[in-house]
C-alpha positions, 0 to 999 in steps of 0.5 A: 676484188673489184677488178674481178667483179667488173670483169665477171659481170661485164656484158651481163644485162640481167641485174639479178644474175650480176648481183649474184655473181658480185655476192659470190666474189665478195663472199670469197674475199670477205671470208679470206679477210674475216678468217683472221680478224675479230670484229670489235666495233661497228663504226657506221654503215659498212665500217668496223674496228677489227682485231687481227688474230693471225699473221704479221699484224697479230694483236693490232687493230685495223679499220675496215671500210666496206661502204666506201669500197676502199678496203682495210687499213692499219690504225696508228696512234696520233701521237706515237705513230705506232700501230694500235694494239688492242689495249691502245685502242681500248684506252683511247675510247676510255679516255674520251668517254671519261672526259665526256662523263666528267667534263662534257667533252665529245665522245669518241665517234670512231677510229677512222681518224686514226687511219693515216690520211695518205692510205685512203686511195683516191681521196684528196684533202677536199674529199676528206671530211673533218668530223671528230672534236675528240681528236682535234678534227682529224680526217676521215672518209667523206661519207663517214657516219658518226656512229660507234657501237661495241660488238658486245658479245665479241669484246667481252671474251674473244680478245682475251683468248686471242691475245695471251697475257704475255702480249699485254705487257703493262697495258692491263694495269693502265686500262684497269686504272682508267676503267676504275675511274670510268666506272666510278663516273658511271655509278652516278645516276645521271650517267647510268645509261652508259654503264651497260655498254661500258661494262659489256665491252670491258668486263672481261679484260682479265681472265679472273675466275669468278670463284676468286672474285666471290671469295673472302680472301679479299684479293679482288674485292674492289669496286671494279671487279665487284661491279663487273661481276654483277653485270656479267652474272646478270647477263650470262644467267638471265640471257640463258637460264630459264629455271627459277632455281638458277635465277634464285641462285644468281640473286643470292650471289649478287646479294652477297656482293651488293651487301658488302657495299651496303646495296648502295649506288650501282650495287643496289641497281644491279641487285634490284634488276636481278630481283626483277628478272627473278620475279618474272619467273617466280611463284607467289612466295618468290615474288613476295621475297623479291618485293621485300628485298627490293623495298629494302634496297629502295630505302637505301637508294630513294633517289635512284630512278632505276631502283624505283623502276625495278621496284614498281615492276616487281610489284606488278609481277607480284600482283600477277601471282595473286590468286585472291581479289583482296591481294591483287587490289592491295598490290594495285594500291601500292602501284597506284601510290607510286604512280601518284607520287610520280605525277606529283614529282615526289620521286625521281621516277617520271610519270611516263615511266609509271603510267604503263605499269599502272594501266596494266595493273588495272587490267590485271584486276579483271582476272579477279572480277567476280561479276560482269558489273565489276569487270565492266567497271574496270574496263570503264576506268581504262576507257576513261584513261585512254581518252585522257591520253588522246593527245599524249605521246604514241607510246602512252596511247599504245599502253592504254590500248594494250591495257584495255585489250588485256582487260577485255580479253581476260573478261572473255575467259571468265565463266560468267561471260556469255557469247554476247559479252565475248562478241562485244569484247572482240569487236572493241579489241579489234578497234584497239588493235587497229589503233595500235597499228596506226600508233606504231606507224607514227613518228617517235616524237609528237607535240611542239616541244622537240626536246621533250622526253618521249616515253618508251614502251615495249608494247607493240601491235603484236601484243594486242594482236595476241589478246585479240586472237585469244579473245576470238578463241574464247568467243568461238567456244560458245559460238554456233557452228554456222558462225565459225566461218566468220570467226576463222576469218577474223583469226586468219586476218590477225595471223596474216598481219602477224605471220611470225607470231607464235601466240596468234598462230596458237589461237588460230590453230586451236579454233581450226581444231575445235571447229573440225572436232564438232560432229556437224562439221563436214569432211570438206570443211575439216580438209580446208581447216587442215590445209590452213593448219598445214600452212601454219606448220610450214612457218612453225615446222618444229611446233609439236602442238600444231602437229598434234592438232593436225593429227587430231583433225586427220583422225576425224577426217573421213572417219564415217566413209570407207577404208579407201578414203580413211587411208589418207588419214591413217597415212598422215598419222603414220607420218606424224608418228615417224616425225615425233616418235614416242609422243603419246598424244600422236600415238593415241590418235594413230591407234584410234585411227587404226581401230576406225580403219579396221571397222570401216567397210 
């Protein structure tokens, strides 16, 4: 391959042209290689473990090194010297991981050690580095990046279909036994961080029907398969199902398994995790049921931080479903109690874990505020809290910025919020948004203690941008037409910073649409708004709401002129009707436009 690249690019001075030729040749060779393999694990930049599923090496695992431009090599067992079968490869990782969880031994950094040293072309002993304590310092390429990660979606099913059971011989029983012991180690609280990777990678080693696992026959009712069932049901349903009924069904199935183990350990953890995912989509009654179940599991697992974490998040989802102020404040009091206990270290959940939920819970109270004074009091609580976090870790500061922005945005929606209030809130959210963008650019660690645990947050500047854009939209509803240029400019700036954010684009196009529908808006301004909305549609070509707004604006464009000019609007709506046949809203706009066209001179 490299000789062909060198020959094809010789004498070409244009770098871009040479790169394209190289990519084309590489794609040809890589497609030939990849047609007969399944990638199992990423072993660093451009280095992989791969299962061969075609040809003479069928069933063997090879090491592919693209970063060093040296090709692919068969893996050999360090003791027997035999080619590594899939289960050999898996057992080596299991043994090293089990030793790591039990005795603190080094994890298996990768499989480059298992390539016979004499196969690395052009590498002398001086150029081959030593890196893995787990294998006694075996040899590997000099620039080996000690990084190892399973390709979850591949390992969980593809090797089973690629390798028929008669090729497993007795290896499956050995792997089961090791996996059984390993999962037992993972069930200990301090090792839970390893469980997701391990179970994703190993859960489908045996093609056992889930109906058998769930049956009362007892054939597969042991620790290993119960645990794998919990994980796989969770992964499959929660990653694909959107209906609440599917989530409810899954929770019931997981509860059936977890109940047999008295909801203890990893069973309680997976069940509360399932309840958490369910509560994110459920209504008030569903959230109340999830909270009761999670509370029951928590009583059986008071020392499990993961169960506490799921429980407090379920409470937060329950609070969001509350329609009355008393209910929202009651759930907030429960969240605050957990937060205070975490501060006093009375529960295993760290304060950093509860701070974000507590702040967002305060922000949710703004939705129940009956007056500006009450809402201002909630915002002031968040402002004072934000000040105390000035020198804390960036993620906590981000949480404070988001929670205050959320509260201010909620206040903009309220009927009692006048234009002055909404404008002031937009200005404050703008500052929070800018702070968040700076915080996002900060390094992950702050302070002098490099060993300190810095809390993580799923909040980004994108989330605050969404609240900012929504607040700007609500401001626009009360603004006079002569202020729309400023408002549209602000929304455009937010979208420019977050071009792929659908929620920001949603608010921006709503503002453009509302401005265009005002009687005093001129045709030139409507045309400008349509051009801006069309630019958004090019980024989100399949969004029906954006198309509908574009059609509404087309309906009013040139509606007071003549047939010749208004024909442009009719043509736009005809094109939209062809693109979205059967859509009632676009159809109604088209019919209205045809009536307007008929009466114009």
